[in-house]
C-alpha positions, 0 to 999 in steps of 0.5 A, spaced: 533 497 501 539 498 506 535 494 512 533 488 508 541 488 506 543 488 513 538 483 515 541 478 509 548 479 511 546 477 519 542 471 516 536 474 519 529 472 516 525 477 513 518 475 513 511 478 511 511 481 518 517 485 517 515 488 511 509 490 513 512 493 519 517 497 515 512 500 511 507 502 516 513 505 520 515 509 513 508 511 513 508 514 520 514 518 519 511 521 512 516 517 508 511 515 502 517 513 497 521 509 502 514 505 504 514 503 497 521 500 497 519 493 501 514 492 496 519 492 491 523 487 495 518 483 496 517 482 489 524 481 488 524 475 493 518 472 490 514 473 496 506 473 495 503 480 496 498 481 501 493 486 502 496 489 509 503 491 506 499 494 500 494 497 504 500 500 508 503 503 502 497 506 500 496 509 506 503 512 506 501 515 499 495 518 502 499 522 507 504 524 502 499 526 498 501 521 492 494 520 490 497 517 483 502 512 486 496 510 491 492 509 485 497 505 481 498 501 487 491 500 487 491 497 480 497 493 482 493 490 487 487 488 482 492 486 477 496 481 481 489 478 484 491 481 492 484 482 496 481 489 495 478 490 502 474 496 505 481 498 508 484 498 501 478 502 498 478 507 504 486 509 503 485 510 496 479 514 497 482 518 502 488 519 498 484 522 492 480 526 497 486 529 500 489 531 494 482 534 491 481 529 486 474 528 488 472 525 481 477 519 482 474 519 489 467 518 487 469 513 482 473 508 487 466 509 492 462 507 486 467 501 484 467 499 492 459 499 492 459 495 485 464 490 489 459 489 494 464 490 500 461 491 506 461 499 507 464 501 514 
């Protein structure tokens, strides 16, 4: 939140690219909890959620072995009608797999098959 506050004070426009980059940067250094902050800021500022931001946050949760949070984000995407794509499913499935939650992973895989997405 500090980054976004500083940007606002300096009249630097915050756009979707900034949010996605921030989420990805947090994910790369293993800060999954901090990767969720930009999603909250996006919601507060009424930015339209996008698959890239959510996918990056789910990947951050995967790296942090926060499979439950990853599945919450997945559900939020569906609820907010944000496009679920193969990257979304892959990140959520991988998050479950890395935490030995194979039943959840198999369930997501079957949901993906039912959605008729092209499998990679």
